[in-house]
ZANURO-585016 format. One record per residue: chain; x, y, z of N, C-alpha, C, O, CB in turn; residue number from 1; residue in three letters. Coordinates in pm, 1 decimal. Last residue first. Glycine has a CB too. Layout:
! ZANURO-585016
+-------+----------+----------+----------+----------+----------+----------+----------+----------+----------+----------+----------+----------+----------+----------+----------+-----+------+
! kette !     n.xx !     n.yy !     n.zz !    ca.xx !    ca.yy !    ca.zz !     c.xx !     c.yy !     c.zz !     o.xx !     o.yy !     o.zz !    cb.xx !    cb.yy !    cb.zz !  nr ! rest !
+-------+----------+----------+----------+----------+----------+----------+----------+----------+----------+----------+----------+----------+----------+----------+----------+-----+------+
!     A !        X !        Y !        Z !        X !        Y !        Z !        X !        Y !        Z !        X !        Y !        Z !        X !        Y !        Z ! NUM !  ALA !
...
+-------+----------+----------+----------+----------+----------+----------+----------+----------+----------+----------+----------+----------+----------+----------+----------+-----+------+
***
This chain:
! ZANURO-585016
+-------+----------+----------+----------+----------+----------+----------+----------+----------+----------+----------+----------+----------+----------+----------+----------+-----+------+
! kette !     n.xx !     n.yy !     n.zz !    ca.xx !    ca.yy !    ca.zz !     c.xx !     c.yy !     c.zz !     o.xx !     o.yy !     o.zz !    cb.xx !    cb.yy !    cb.zz !  nr ! rest !
+-------+----------+----------+----------+----------+----------+----------+----------+----------+----------+----------+----------+----------+----------+----------+----------+-----+------+
!     A ! -15120.3 !   1927.7 !   4430.4 ! -15179.7 !   1957.3 !   4562.2 ! -15132.3 !   2092.2 !   4610.7 ! -15170.5 !   2135.7 !   4719.3 ! -15143.8 !   1848.0 !   4665.8 !  78 !  UNK !
!     A ! -15002.9 !   1806.4 !   4211.4 ! -15122.1 !   1890.1 !   4192.1 ! -15197.9 !   1910.9 !   4323.1 ! -15320.9 !   1911.7 !   4326.8 ! -15215.1 !   1826.9 !   4087.9 !  77 !  UNK !
!     A ! -14761.2 !   1688.9 !   4213.2 ! -14872.3 !   1613.9 !   4273.9 ! -15005.7 !   1684.4 !   4258.2 ! -15110.4 !   1627.2 !   4288.7 ! -14845.2 !   1590.6 !   4420.9 !  76 !  UNK !
!     A ! -14602.3 !   1864.4 !   4075.9 ! -14575.0 !   1721.5 !   4060.2 ! -14690.2 !   1636.9 !   4112.5 ! -14714.7 !   1526.8 !   4063.1 ! -14446.0 !   1683.8 !   4132.4 !  75 !  UNK !
!     A ! -14661.8 !   2127.0 !   4136.7 ! -14696.4 !   2077.7 !   4003.5 ! -14664.8 !   1931.1 !   3979.0 ! -14696.9 !   1878.2 !   3872.5 ! -14626.4 !   2158.4 !   3902.6 !  74 !  UNK !
!     A ! -14797.5 !   2253.1 !   4410.2 ! -14698.6 !   2151.4 !   4378.6 ! -14734.9 !   2090.0 !   4243.1 ! -14828.0 !   2010.0 !   4234.6 ! -14692.0 !   2042.0 !   4490.8 !  73 !  UNK !
!     A ! -15007.6 !   2415.9 !   4439.8 ! -14876.6 !   2479.2 !   4446.0 ! -14764.3 !   2381.3 !   4418.6 ! -14648.6 !   2421.2 !   4405.0 ! -14856.3 !   2543.1 !   4580.7 !  72 !  UNK !
!     A ! -15333.3 !   2468.5 !   4300.9 ! -15228.6 !   2380.8 !   4352.3 ! -15098.1 !   2459.8 !   4357.0 ! -15081.8 !   2558.8 !   4285.8 ! -15213.5 !   2252.1 !   4264.0 !  71 !  UNK !
!     A ! -15521.0 !   2610.4 !   4163.5 ! -15548.7 !   2581.1 !   4304.5 ! -15450.7 !   2479.1 !   4361.0 ! -15481.8 !   2410.6 !   4458.5 ! -15691.7 !   2530.0 !   4320.8 !  70 !  UNK !
!     A ! -15385.0 !   2866.5 !   3946.8 ! -15428.3 !   2729.2 !   3976.3 ! -15446.4 !   2710.8 !   4126.8 ! -15392.8 !   2787.5 !   4206.7 ! -15325.7 !   2626.4 !   3921.4 !  69 !  UNK !
!     A ! -15522.3 !   3194.3 !   3883.9 ! -15417.6 !   3109.5 !   3940.2 ! -15470.5 !   2967.8 !   3964.6 ! -15587.4 !   2950.5 !   3999.1 ! -15364.0 !   3170.2 !   4071.7 !  68 !  UNK !
!     A ! -15590.9 !   3398.7 !   3636.2 ! -15658.5 !   3291.8 !   3709.9 ! -15553.0 !   3192.9 !   3755.4 ! -15500.2 !   3116.2 !   3674.9 ! -15768.2 !   3221.3 !   3622.4 !  67 !  UNK !
!     A ! -15385.3 !   3561.0 !   3536.7 ! -15503.7 !   3621.2 !   3599.4 ! -15580.5 !   3519.9 !   3683.1 ! -15630.0 !   3553.6 !   3790.7 ! -15595.9 !   3680.5 !   3492.9 !  66 !  UNK !
!     A ! -15067.9 !   3599.3 !   3506.3 ! -15158.0 !   3484.2 !   3522.3 ! -15277.0 !   3533.4 !   3604.2 ! -15268.9 !   3545.6 !   3726.4 ! -15085.4 !   3360.4 !   3592.8 !  65 !  UNK !
!     A ! -14901.4 !   3816.6 !   3516.1 ! -14997.0 !   3811.3 !   3405.7 ! -15088.4 !   3690.0 !   3410.0 ! -15177.8 !   3677.7 !   3326.2 ! -14923.7 !   3812.8 !   3275.9 !  64 !  UNK !
!     A ! -14725.9 !   3775.9 !   3729.1 ! -14835.4 !   3871.5 !   3746.1 ! -14939.4 !   3868.1 !   3633.5 ! -15052.9 !   3911.8 !   3652.9 ! -14778.9 !   4009.8 !   3756.4 !  63 !  UNK !
!     A ! -14623.5 !   3464.8 !   3840.8 ! -14629.7 !   3550.3 !   3722.0 ! -14749.2 !   3645.0 !   3735.7 ! -14862.2 !   3599.2 !   3752.4 ! -14641.1 !   3464.4 !   3590.9 !  62 !  UNK !
!     A ! -14589.9 !   3267.4 !   4035.2 ! -14551.1 !   3405.1 !   4065.7 ! -14551.0 !   3498.3 !   3945.1 ! -14484.0 !   3601.6 !   3947.8 ! -14415.7 !   3405.7 !   4127.3 !  61 !  UNK !
!     A ! -14607.6 !   3010.0 !   3802.2 ! -14573.2 !   3046.8 !   3939.9 ! -14524.5 !   3191.8 !   3949.1 ! -14431.0 !   3232.4 !   3880.0 ! -14465.7 !   2952.1 !   3994.6 !  60 !  UNK !
!     A ! -14622.7 !   3000.7 !   3509.0 ! -14736.9 !   3017.0 !   3598.0 ! -14698.4 !   3076.2 !   3733.2 ! -14750.6 !   3180.2 !   3773.4 ! -14804.8 !   2884.2 !   3618.5 !  59 !  UNK !
!     A ! -14395.1 !   2956.6 !   3349.6 ! -14508.8 !   3030.1 !   3294.2 ! -14620.3 !   3064.3 !   3392.3 ! -14704.5 !   3148.9 !   3362.0 ! -14566.1 !   2952.5 !   3184.6 !  58 !  UNK !
!     A ! -14188.7 !   2822.6 !   3489.5 ! -14156.9 !   2925.3 !   3390.8 ! -14275.6 !   3013.6 !   3352.6 ! -14258.3 !   3132.5 !   3326.1 ! -14102.6 !   2860.6 !   3267.9 !  57 !  UNK !
!     A ! -14316.6 !   2639.5 !   3665.4 ! -14213.6 !   2732.5 !   3713.8 ! -14192.5 !   2849.3 !   3618.0 ! -14179.7 !   2963.5 !   3662.1 ! -14081.7 !   2658.7 !   3734.5 !  56 !  UNK !
!     A ! -14490.9 !   2502.8 !   3487.5 ! -14541.4 !   2571.8 !   3606.1 ! -14441.8 !   2677.6 !   3653.2 ! -14479.5 !   2792.2 !   3677.9 ! -14569.8 !   2471.1 !   3719.3 !  55 !  UNK !
!     A ! -14307.3 !   2391.3 !   3308.3 ! -14407.9 !   2486.2 !   3259.3 ! -14460.5 !   2569.6 !   3376.2 ! -14473.2 !   2691.6 !   3365.6 ! -14525.0 !   2411.5 !   3188.1 !  54 !  UNK !
!     A ! -14176.3 !   2220.3 !   3488.9 ! -14101.9 !   2327.7 !   3421.9 ! -14197.0 !   2433.8 !   3367.2 ! -14169.7 !   2553.3 !   3378.7 ! -14015.5 !   2270.6 !   3307.9 !  53 !  UNK !
!     A ! -14384.3 !   2042.0 !   3561.0 ! -14322.1 !   2129.0 !   3661.9 ! -14241.4 !   2244.0 !   3600.9 ! -14239.1 !   2353.8 !   3656.6 ! -14231.8 !   2046.7 !   3751.4 !  52 !  UNK !
!     A ! -14441.4 !   1907.8 !   3305.1 ! -14528.9 !   2010.7 !   3360.4 ! -14464.5 !   2097.2 !   3469.3 ! -14488.5 !   2218.0 !   3470.3 ! -14650.8 !   1946.2 !   3415.5 !  51 !  UNK !
!     A ! -14285.5 !   1695.2 !   3225.7 ! -14250.7 !   1828.6 !   3176.2 ! -14326.6 !   1940.3 !   3246.2 ! -14281.7 !   2054.9 !   3246.9 ! -14276.4 !   1836.3 !   3028.5 !  50 !  UNK !
!     A ! -14413.1 !   1475.8 !   3339.3 ! -14276.3 !   1506.9 !   3380.4 ! -14231.6 !   1645.9 !   3336.3 ! -14148.5 !   1707.9 !   3402.7 ! -14181.6 !   1403.6 !   3324.8 !  49 !  UNK !
!     A ! -14653.4 !   1472.5 !   3201.1 ! -14654.0 !   1501.2 !   3345.0 ! -14515.2 !   1542.0 !   3392.8 ! -14501.1 !   1631.4 !   3476.3 ! -14703.3 !   1378.9 !   3424.2 !  48 !  UNK !
!     A ! -14591.0 !   1642.1 !   2884.1 ! -14606.0 !   1522.6 !   2967.0 ! -14613.1 !   1565.5 !   3113.8 ! -14582.8 !   1680.0 !   3147.2 ! -14487.7 !   1422.2 !   2943.3 !  47 !  UNK !
!     A ! -14785.6 !   1882.2 !   2696.8 ! -14668.4 !   1842.7 !   2774.0 ! -14697.2 !   1713.1 !   2848.0 ! -14812.8 !   1678.3 !   2871.9 ! -14627.6 !   1953.9 !   2873.0 !  46 !  UNK !
!     A ! -14890.9 !   2076.8 !   2417.8 ! -14910.5 !   1962.7 !   2506.7 ! -14778.0 !   1921.0 !   2569.9 ! -14672.9 !   1924.0 !   2505.9 ! -14972.8 !   1844.7 !   2430.3 !  45 !  UNK !
!     A ! -15035.3 !   2368.8 !   2325.0 ! -14904.4 !   2309.7 !   2351.5 ! -14924.9 !   2200.1 !   2454.9 ! -14970.5 !   2226.5 !   2566.1 ! -14800.4 !   2417.4 !   2401.4 !  44 !  UNK !
!     A ! -15237.8 !   2515.8 !   2082.9 ! -15230.7 !   2421.7 !   2194.9 ! -15088.5 !   2368.5 !   2203.6 ! -15029.1 !   2328.6 !   2103.5 ! -15333.4 !   2304.5 !   2178.0 !  43 !  UNK !
!     A ! -15380.4 !   2834.6 !   1990.4 ! -15285.8 !   2724.8 !   1972.1 ! -15282.3 !   2640.5 !   2098.5 ! -15318.5 !   2686.5 !   2206.8 ! -15144.2 !   2778.1 !   1937.6 !  42 !  UNK !
!     A ! -15610.0 !   3031.9 !   1823.2 ! -15586.2 !   2953.9 !   1944.8 ! -15486.3 !   2844.2 !   1910.8 ! -15504.9 !   2769.8 !   1814.4 ! -15719.8 !   2893.3 !   2002.1 !  41 !  UNK !
!     A ! -15705.8 !   3357.9 !   1714.2 ! -15637.4 !   3230.7 !   1690.6 ! -15610.3 !   3164.5 !   1825.3 ! -15590.5 !   3231.2 !   1926.8 ! -15504.4 !   3251.7 !   1610.7 !  40 !  UNK !
!     A ! -15935.0 !   3590.0 !   1579.4 ! -15890.1 !   3514.7 !   1696.8 ! -15821.1 !   3385.3 !   1652.8 ! -15870.7 !   3313.0 !   1566.4 ! -16009.7 !   3483.2 !   1790.9 !  39 !  UNK !
!     A ! -16057.0 !   3720.3 !   1373.4 ! -15924.0 !   3767.9 !   1412.8 ! -15862.5 !   3687.1 !   1527.3 ! -15749.3 !   3713.8 !   1567.5 ! -15931.9 !   3913.3 !   1453.0 !  38 !  UNK !
!     A ! -16306.9 !   3617.3 !   1347.3 ! -16216.4 !   3600.0 !   1233.7 ! -16074.1 !   3646.8 !   1264.8 ! -15981.2 !   3616.0 !   1190.2 ! -16269.8 !   3675.4 !   1113.5 !  37 !  UNK !
!     A ! -16443.9 !   3698.9 !   1571.8 ! -16385.5 !   3564.8 !   1571.1 ! -16286.9 !   3545.0 !   1456.2 ! -16193.9 !   3465.0 !   1466.9 ! -16495.4 !   3460.6 !   1562.4 !  36 !  UNK !
!     A ! -16385.1 !   4027.2 !   1690.7 ! -16443.4 !   3938.9 !   1589.8 ! -16368.0 !   3806.5 !   1580.6 ! -16245.0 !   3802.9 !   1581.5 ! -16444.1 !   4007.8 !   1453.7 !  35 !  UNK !
!     A ! -16406.7 !   4098.9 !   2031.5 ! -16313.9 !   4083.4 !   1918.8 ! -16376.6 !   3988.7 !   1817.2 ! -16417.9 !   3878.9 !   1854.5 ! -16174.3 !   4029.5 !   1966.5 !  34 !  UNK !
!     A ! -16533.6 !   4138.5 !   2273.7 ! -16582.1 !   4208.6 !   2155.9 ! -16487.6 !   4203.2 !   2036.7 ! -16488.4 !   4292.1 !   1951.6 ! -16608.3 !   4349.8 !   2190.4 !  33 !  UNK !
!     A ! -16486.5 !   4003.5 !   2501.0 ! -16392.3 !   4110.8 !   2468.6 ! -16431.1 !   4188.1 !   2343.0 ! -16370.0 !   4289.6 !   2309.7 ! -16254.0 !   4053.8 !   2451.4 !  32 !  UNK !
!     A ! -16699.8 !   3821.9 !   2515.3 ! -16666.1 !   3903.3 !   2632.3 ! -16572.5 !   4019.5 !   2601.4 ! -16578.2 !   4123.0 !   2667.9 ! -16603.5 !   3816.9 !   2737.1 !  31 !  UNK !
!     A ! -16729.0 !   3707.7 !   2251.9 ! -16843.3 !   3759.8 !   2327.5 ! -16801.8 !   3857.2 !   2437.7 ! -16862.1 !   3963.5 !   2452.0 ! -16921.2 !   3645.0 !   2388.3 !  30 !  UNK !
!     A ! -16468.2 !   3633.1 !   2177.1 ! -16550.0 !   3717.5 !   2090.7 ! -16661.8 !   3785.2 !   2170.4 ! -16685.3 !   3905.3 !   2156.9 ! -16609.3 !   3634.6 !   1975.7 !  29 !  UNK !
!     A ! -16403.3 !   3466.4 !   2391.7 ! -16324.5 !   3587.7 !   2366.2 ! -16404.2 !   3684.1 !   2279.2 ! -16406.6 !   3804.3 !   2305.8 ! -16189.4 !   3552.7 !   2298.2 !  28 !  UNK !
!     A ! -16593.5 !   3264.5 !   2353.6 ! -16593.9 !   3344.1 !   2477.4 ! -16517.4 !   3474.5 !   2456.7 ! -16562.4 !   3580.7 !   2499.8 ! -16531.9 !   3263.7 !   2594.6 !  27 !  UNK !
!     A ! -16515.2 !   3162.8 !   2102.7 ! -16650.4 !   3216.3 !   2122.8 ! -16656.6 !   3307.6 !   2244.9 ! -16717.4 !   3414.6 !   2240.5 ! -16751.1 !   3101.7 !   2138.2 !  26 !  UNK !
!     A ! -16257.3 !   3067.9 !   2162.3 ! -16273.8 !   3178.4 !   2067.7 ! -16411.8 !   3242.7 !   2081.8 ! -16423.6 !   3364.9 !   2073.6 ! -16253.0 !   3129.2 !   1923.7 !  25 !  UNK !
!     A ! -16331.0 !   2858.8 !   2333.3 ! -16248.3 !   2968.0 !   2383.8 ! -16263.9 !   3089.9 !   2293.2 ! -16281.7 !   3201.8 !   2341.3 ! -16099.3 !   2925.0 !   2392.7 !  24 !  UNK !
!     A ! -16468.3 !   2698.2 !   2151.3 ! -16540.6 !   2756.6 !   2263.7 ! -16462.8 !   2871.7 !   2326.6 ! -16522.1 !   2971.1 !   2368.5 ! -16569.8 !   2650.0 !   2368.5 !  23 !  UNK !
!     A ! -16258.7 !   2627.4 !   1976.2 ! -16377.9 !   2698.0 !   1926.2 ! -16451.7 !   2767.8 !   2039.6 ! -16492.9 !   2882.9 !   2025.9 ! -16472.7 !   2600.1 !   1854.6 !  22 !  UNK !
!     A ! -16091.6 !   2489.8 !   2156.5 ! -16043.4 !   2610.4 !   2088.2 ! -16160.2 !   2692.9 !   2034.9 ! -16160.3 !   2815.3 !   2047.4 ! -15948.3 !   2572.9 !   1973.1 !  21 !  UNK !
!     A ! -16258.0 !   2272.7 !   2224.6 ! -16216.9 !   2368.8 !   2327.5 ! -16170.3 !   2498.7 !   2263.5 ! -16205.4 !   2606.8 !   2310.9 ! -16105.1 !   2309.9 !   2415.5 !  20 !  UNK !
!     A ! -16272.1 !   2146.5 !   1974.2 ! -16394.5 !   2195.7 !   2037.8 ! -16360.9 !   2299.9 !   2144.0 ! -16427.1 !   2403.3 !   2153.0 ! -16474.1 !   2079.0 !   2100.5 !  19 !  UNK !
!     A ! -16001.9 !   2077.6 !   1938.8 ! -16067.4 !   2167.5 !   1843.4 ! -16194.0 !   2227.9 !   1903.9 ! -16220.2 !   2346.9 !   1886.9 ! -16101.5 !   2092.4 !   1713.4 !  18 !  UNK !
!     A ! -15970.3 !   1900.4 !   2154.9 ! -15890.4 !   2022.6 !   2147.6 ! -15952.9 !   2124.0 !   2052.5 ! -15956.5 !   2243.3 !   2082.6 ! -15747.8 !   1990.3 !   2103.1 !  17 !  UNK !
!     A ! -16148.9 !   1695.5 !   2085.1 ! -16169.8 !   1771.5 !   2208.8 ! -16093.1 !   1903.6 !   2206.3 ! -16144.5 !   2006.5 !   2250.1 ! -16126.7 !   1688.3 !   2330.6 !  16 !  UNK !
!     A ! -16023.0 !   1607.1 !   1847.7 ! -16160.7 !   1658.0 !   1844.7 ! -16190.1 !   1743.3 !   1968.6 ! -16249.4 !   1850.7 !   1957.8 ! -16261.3 !   1540.9 !   1835.6 !  15 !  UNK !
!     A ! -15784.1 !   1509.5 !   1945.6 ! -15782.1 !   1622.5 !   1852.3 ! -15920.3 !   1688.1 !   1846.1 ! -15931.5 !   1810.5 !   1839.9 ! -15737.9 !   1576.0 !   1710.8 !  14 !  UNK !
!     A ! -15825.7 !   1432.6 !   2298.6 ! -15822.5 !   1398.3 !   2156.6 ! -15817.9 !   1526.1 !   2072.4 ! -15844.2 !   1635.8 !   2121.7 ! -15945.8 !   1312.1 !   2118.2 !  13 !  UNK !
!     A ! -15610.8 !   1492.5 !   2582.3 ! -15734.0 !   1512.9 !   2506.9 ! -15716.7 !   1477.6 !   2359.0 ! -15608.2 !   1491.0 !   2302.4 ! -15780.4 !   1657.3 !   2520.7 !  12 !  UNK !
!     A ! -15328.8 !   1438.3 !   2639.1 ! -15435.8 !   1344.9 !   2670.3 ! -15561.9 !   1367.6 !   2590.3 ! -15616.7 !   1272.3 !   2534.8 ! -15467.7 !   1352.3 !   2814.1 !  11 !  UNK !
!     A ! -15072.9 !   1633.6 !   2798.4 ! -15125.5 !   1556.0 !   2686.0 ! -15236.6 !   1461.7 !   2730.2 ! -15237.9 !   1412.3 !   2843.0 ! -15013.4 !   1476.5 !   2619.6 !  10 !  UNK !
!     A ! -15141.1 !   1917.7 !   2988.1 ! -15081.9 !   1784.6 !   2985.4 ! -15151.6 !   1704.6 !   2876.3 ! -15274.0 !   1707.8 !   2863.9 ! -15094.0 !   1713.5 !   3124.4 !   9 !  UNK !
!     A ! -15123.4 !   2239.4 !   2825.4 ! -15186.4 !   2136.4 !   2905.8 ! -15109.5 !   2006.3 !   2896.8 ! -15024.4 !   1987.6 !   2809.8 ! -15330.0 !   2115.6 !   2862.4 !   8 !  UNK !
!     A ! -15179.2 !   2567.6 !   2727.9 ! -15076.6 !   2469.2 !   2762.6 ! -15141.3 !   2368.1 !   2855.2 ! -15206.7 !   2405.6 !   2952.5 ! -14950.8 !   2536.3 !   2829.8 !   7 !  UNK !
!     A ! -15296.5 !   2769.4 !   2482.7 ! -15341.1 !   2676.7 !   2585.7 ! -15229.9 !   2574.2 !   2606.0 ! -15191.6 !   2503.2 !   2513.1 ! -15477.0 !   2607.6 !   2546.5 !   6 !  UNK !
!     A ! -15292.4 !   3099.0 !   2384.7 ! -15211.3 !   2977.7 !   2392.3 ! -15262.9 !   2894.5 !   2509.8 ! -15271.6 !   2943.4 !   2622.4 ! -15057.9 !   3011.6 !   2409.0 !   5 !  UNK !
!     A ! -15449.7 !   3316.4 !   2161.7 ! -15458.3 !   3248.7 !   2290.9 ! -15375.6 !   3120.5 !   2283.5 ! -15387.3 !   3043.2 !   2188.4 ! -15607.3 !   3217.7 !   2329.1 !   4 !  UNK !
!     A ! -15434.3 !   3627.7 !   2017.8 ! -15388.0 !   3489.9 !   2005.1 ! -15384.6 !   3429.2 !   2144.7 ! -15323.2 !   3485.0 !   2235.6 ! -15246.9 !   3482.3 !   1936.1 !   3 !  UNK !
!     A ! -15682.0 !   3864.4 !   1898.9 ! -15587.2 !   3810.0 !   1995.1 ! -15548.4 !   3666.2 !   1962.5 ! -15618.5 !   3594.4 !   1891.1 ! -15645.1 !   3817.2 !   2134.7 !   2 !  UNK !
!     A ! -15512.7 !   3912.7 !   1595.9 ! -15519.3 !   3938.8 !   1737.3 ! -15659.4 !   3915.0 !   1786.0 ! -15752.4 !   3946.5 !   1711.8 ! -15474.4 !   4080.1 !   1769.1 !   1 !  UNK !
+-------+----------+----------+----------+----------+----------+----------+----------+----------+----------+----------+----------+----------+----------+----------+----------+-----+------+
***
């Protein structure tokens, strides 16, 4: 614990994803005081066509989404 799940549209390289996961773990360790040895990060990649479903199921109107996106249309990102 904690386990962080990052959902994003496919595109970043494996190296970029690993770097992002490391930096996310660093922030969690620093701000929440959780030792890095207990932190895990997973990545789920989706296509542009799949993203509207992710938005509807995991983001839109969900009270646990602390940082809301600045778009309301997941097909055009406007």
